[in-house]
N, C-alpha and C positions, 0 to 999 in steps of 0.2 A: 455408499458415496465414501473417498478417504478424505480427510482434512489435512491438507497440505502444508507444509511451511517450504520456504524456500530460504535460504539468508544467502547473501552473498554469491546467489547461484547455485547453494547448494542444497538439493533437500535434506530436513530434517528427518531421521527415523521417525517414523508413524509414530509410536508408544509419546517420542516425546513431543512432534504436533499435535496429537491429540490435545494432550495436557495442555500447550501454547493456545491453542485455540480456547478452552477453556478457560486460561486467565483472561485474554483477550476478551472474551463475551463477558466474564462476571464484572471488568476492568468498564468496557464500552456500556455497560446498564448503569452504572455507577457515575460516569464520564462520559457521558452522550459527545461523542465528535471526537474526544480528547487523544486520537492516534498518537502524537507526538509526547504523550505523559503516558502513555501507554508504553511506547518504545522506551522511554527512557527509563521506567519503573525494570527492564527488561533487561537493560545495559546497550540499547541498542541504538542509532540516532534515526531509524526511520520505520513506517511499517505499514505497509499497502494494501488492503486486499484487491484482489482480482481474480477473475473467473477465467479458467483455463481450459478451453473444451466443454464449456458449462460446470463445470467442478470447485470448486471455492479455495482459491491460494491465498496466502498470509506471503506478501513478497517483502522481507526484512532486509533491511542493511546496516552495518557495522560505520557507515559512511556517508551515503547518499540523504541527503536532506530529505527532511520531513515536507511533502505535497499537502495543500489542502484537503480536508476530508470533500471526497468528492464520490460521485456514483462509480462501483469498482469497473474500471475496464475488463472487456470480452479479448480473450486472445484463444487462439488452436490450441488444442489438447497441446503439453508439450511446448508451448510457449515459451519466451522468454521473457523475463519483465521488460517493463517497459524501459527506455532509454532515459538518462537522468540529465533533462534539462536544466540548463543553467542560464539566469536572467532571465529578465521577462515576466509575465505574467499569466501565458498562454493563453486563452480563450478569453479570458477574464481581463486580458489587458483592452485598454481602449486605443480606438482607431485612430490615426492621424485624420485630422478635417481637414480638406481641402476647401479653398476659397468658397464661397458661396457669388454666384453671379446675380 
């Protein structure tokens, strides 16, 4: 199984991707869950682990903001990265409460 890295929609060459994954793994061992810190150390704005067709992929961006650490989204093989949302808290947002009768 190859370890893929996609930077702003462009796949990283395999040898570079493997080295990037090695640095990612080592960094996260020392700084559990600090995706933003790793991205910054590598010169990027964000890094998001995902699975595409069951294979692990790091989706990296120079401009998209870092999202909170969560379970990796599962996408079909060759799937595109998640659309970048702005504002709101996603599923962590508090739902408005109506009047109780």
